[in-house]
N, C-alpha and C positions, 0 to 999 in steps of 0.2 A: 092179727099178725102185725109184726113190725116191718118197717122198711129194712131190707137187708144191709143197709148202710148205717143203721143205728148202733154206733159204737159207744161203749161205756167203759169207764175206768172203774175197776173194783179194787178196793183196798185189800191187801194181803195180811197174813199173820205176821209178817215182818215189817209192816207199816208202809211198804211201797205200793205201787199200783200196777195192775196188769190190765191190758185192754182185751175186751170181749165184745162180741156182737150179740145184741138182743135179737134172738132168732124168732121168737114167738112166745106163746104161752100154752099151758095145759090147764084144762078145767076139769074139776072132779067134784064129787059130793061126799060128805061125811055127815051121817045122821040127817039126811035130807037138806043139808045146808050146802050151797055152792061155794067153791073156792077156786082161786086161780093162782098159778105160779109162773113166773117168767122163766123161759128156757134160754140159756146162754150158749153161745158157740165160740170155741177157740178161734182166734183170727188166723191161725196157721194150719188148721186141720179140720176134720169133720167130727170133732169131739163135741158132743152136745151134753150139757149137764144142767141139773136143777139144784142149786144150793137152797136149803130151806131151814127155817127154825120153826118150832112149834111149842106148845105148852109144856113139853117134856124137856126142852133145851135147858141145859145147866143143872137139871135135877137128875133125870134118868139118862139123858143123852149129852153128847159133847157140847160144851159151852158155845162154840163158834158155829154150831149147826151141823147138818149132815148133807150129803150129796146123793143124787140119783143120776146115773148115766142113762141117756136115751139113745136109741138107735132109730134113725129115720126110716119110716116105712115107705113103701112105694106110693101110697096115697096121701102123703103128708100128715099121717096120723102117727101118734106115739102111744106106747103103753107106759103108763106111769105106775110103777110097782113099788110101793113103799116098803115092801118086804126086802127089796134090794138096796134100800138106802144104807149108806155107810158113813163112818167118820172119815174126814179127810186125813191124809197121811200126817199132817202136822199134829194130830191128836196123839200120835205115837212117837214122833221124833221131832224135836224142836228145830232141827236143821232143815226140815222141809218148809217150803213156802206155799201157802194155800190161800186161794181167794176166800175172803170172808163173805158171809151171806148178806146180800143187800137187803135193806129194810123192806122193800116191796115183797120179798119172799118170806115174810114172817107171818105165820098162821096163828089164828086165835083158837085153835083146836089142838087136842093131843093126837099125835100120830103114834099109835101103839104098835108099831111094826118097825122092822129094820134093826140095825146095830144099835146097841146101847152104849153107855159110857164105859170107857176102858178103865178097869180098876187100877188104882195106884199100887205099886209094889213097894 
């Protein structure tokens, strides 16, 4: 876990920065390999999210990565459900400003679940 005061600036899709709190991390396994992703918290609310990239990023999924929202459980555990991963709103509308995935949340495995790349029209 991180100190609750670990604040970080994350670059956005518009090139500016937004401040978040590194709240902690989630650990999981894929094909018997252990992985870890950092959980970020909005500084003004109880919005927890995990931005991530994986081996499908830019090919089958959105170039800037995907998000998973987490709800805090009573015992400080979270359920990481990759089926619920989604493209940030900036994937659909260039007027949205979205935090980009920090390097530390880049996985060396394919996550074959969740939302795929939005087809161009």
